[in-house]
C-alpha positions as a printed Julia matrix, in Angstrom:
84×3 Matrix{Float64}:
 106.61  142.26  104.72
 110.07  140.86  104.75
 113.12  142.1   106.65
 116.45  142.1   104.88
 119.84  142.07  106.6
 120.34  145.67  105.43
 117.12  146.6   107.27
 118.27  144.97  110.49
 121.7   146.58  110.25
 120.32  150.06  109.6
 117.73  149.69  112.37
 120.48  148.72  114.83
 122.64  151.64  113.73
 119.67  154.0   114.04
 118.87  152.78  117.54
 122.49  153.29  118.53
 122.62  156.74  116.96
 119.33  157.94  118.39
 119.47  156.35  121.85
 123.15  155.75  122.57
 122.86  157.42  125.98
 119.57  155.77  126.9
 118.89  152.63  128.89
 117.38  149.48  127.39
 113.84  150.92  127.55
 114.9   154.03  125.64
 116.51  151.94  122.92
 113.42  149.74  122.78
 111.21  152.79  122.23
 113.27  153.85  119.22
 112.94  150.3   117.85
 109.17  150.51  118.27
 109.04  153.78  116.34
 111.02  152.19  113.5
 108.8   149.1   113.4
 105.57  151.11  113.56
 106.66  153.41  110.75
 107.7   150.42  108.63
 104.44  148.54  109.22
 102.38  151.65  108.46
 104.44  152.54  105.37
 105.26  155.94  106.82
 105.71  158.48  104.02
 105.3   155.63  101.53
 108.4   153.78  102.66
 108.11  150.0   102.43
 111.46  148.98  103.94
 113.07  149.61  107.29
 116.08  151.02  105.46
 113.8   153.51  103.72
 112.1   154.48  106.97
 115.29  155.16  108.94
 117.09  157.02  106.17
 114.13  159.19  105.19
 115.46  162.77  105.46
 115.01  164.47  108.83
 113.25  161.52  110.47
 116.1   160.25  112.62
 118.73  162.85  113.42
 121.55  160.3   113.45
 121.23  160.13  109.64
 121.13  163.89  109.03
 124.04  165.08  106.9
 125.05  167.52  109.64
 125.15  164.92  112.43
 128.81  164.42  113.44
 128.18  160.75  114.3
 126.69  159.82  110.92
 129.97  158.64  109.39
 130.74  156.49  112.45
 127.31  154.87  112.22
 127.72  154.21  108.5
 131.09  152.53  108.95
 130.42  150.71  112.24
 131.18  147.01  112.48
 129.85  144.46  114.94
 133.32  144.17  116.49
 133.46  147.87  117.34
 132.68  149.06  120.84
 130.19  151.56  119.47
 128.78  152.75  122.72
 132.19  154.2   123.49
 132.77  155.85  120.1
 129.38  157.17  119.01
């Protein structure tokens, strides 16, 4: 199983979107969920990108989530913890 840069980027955005108000441990727990689902091919997904964007699995990617657009367009330079 190979990680692509897109996988790493989407995992980071998912962690931010799901645990933006949490401490390090909370963010780490979200990362563990992502990794476990990827390793176990949750719902048949074979990439991290597929796991995190699977409908209704991580609320940050739901169409109705007001922070979704900010996560999609975020850049490394942005101070995301202040804007998302």
